[in-house]
N, C-alpha and C positions, 0 to 999 in steps of 0.2 A: 325652173318655172312650173313645169308640169307637177313636180312634187308638192309645191306650195298650193297649187290649185286642188290637187287631190287631197291634201291635208285639210284645206278649208272646206271642201265638199264633205269629207268624212266627219269633221267636227260639227257641221250644220246638221248632218244626218243623225248623228248620235244625240244631239240636243233636241232634235225634232221628235225623237222616239222616247224621250225621257218622261217619267211620270211619277206619281206618288199615291199613297193611300192615306186615309185619315179616319180615325175613330171619331164618330160624331156624337156618341152618347148612348146611354142605356135608359129605357123608358119602361114604366110599369104597365101602361096601357097605350096602345096606338091603334087608331082605326081611321079608315078613309070612307067609311060607310056609317049609316045610323046604327047605334048600339041599342039593342032591345033592353027593356027593363032598367033603363038609366033614369033615375028620378032626381031632380034637383029643383029647388025653388028659384024663382026670379023676382022675389020681393023681399022686403025686410033686410036689406043689405046682404043678400046672399048671391048677388051677381054684379059684376063690374067689367066694363071693357078696359083692357089693359094691353100693354105692349112691353117688349124687352128685346135686347140684342146681345150678341157676343161676336167679337172680331179677333182674328189672328193677323198679326202684322210682322213683316220682316224687312230688313234692310240688307241688301247684298246677299240675300238668302239666309241671313242670320236672324233667328226669331228674337223679337223684342218683347213678347208677351206669351202667355200660355197658348199652346196650339191645339191641344187635345180637347175632345168633348165639347166642341163649339155649339152644336145643336142642343145638347143637354144644358149647357150653361145659359144659352139664350132662353130656353124654356124655363129654367129656374129663375132667371132674372125677371121674366114676364110674370111668373107667379108671385114673386116677392114684391114687384111693383104693384100688382093688384091687391095684395094683402096690405100694403102701406096705404091703400085708399079705404081701408076699414072693412074689407070683406075677408072673413075667415074661410077662404076658399081652398080647395085642394085639387082642382082639376080645371083644365082649359077645354072649352068646347068652342065650336065654330072658329077654330084656329086657322090662320093663314101664315105660311112660312115663306119669307122672301130671302133670296140669296143674292149677294152682290160681290163683285170681284173687281179690284183696281190693280192694274199692273203697269208700273212705270219702270224705267230702266233700273233704278236702284231701290225702289220701294214697291212692295206688294201687300195687299190686304184682302182678306175674304171675311165677309160678315153674314150672319144670319139674323134676321129680324122677325119676330113673331108678334102677331096681334091676335087677340082672342078674348072670349068671355071667361073670366074666372068665376067658377061656381062652387058652391058647397053641396055635397051629395046629401040627399035626404036619407035619414035613417028610418027604417020601417018599424 
């Protein structure tokens, strides 16, 4: 009886200390502050509010879709969605990134959703 209790406690302890890492993406420019000398128009179809997301899902710990570069894929999806609205944009400004996680007994997912203004940089 003591061996079973010790085994159960050991298993719970090992599971409690498990973890993982994940590559979220590569970005050309990232800033949390105002960027000097950044010029873009907000008229003539050069700015649009857009959003996009990317999620990783697994069942019983087995991935059922792509797991890597989630943040980068969410950013790319956001830009593509904005471009489909007729803006030839190349950068998101005023972006907000949301993270969500759902964990059930057999199913898990993590998602990144991005909302921002797609803009086209002015050439000097």
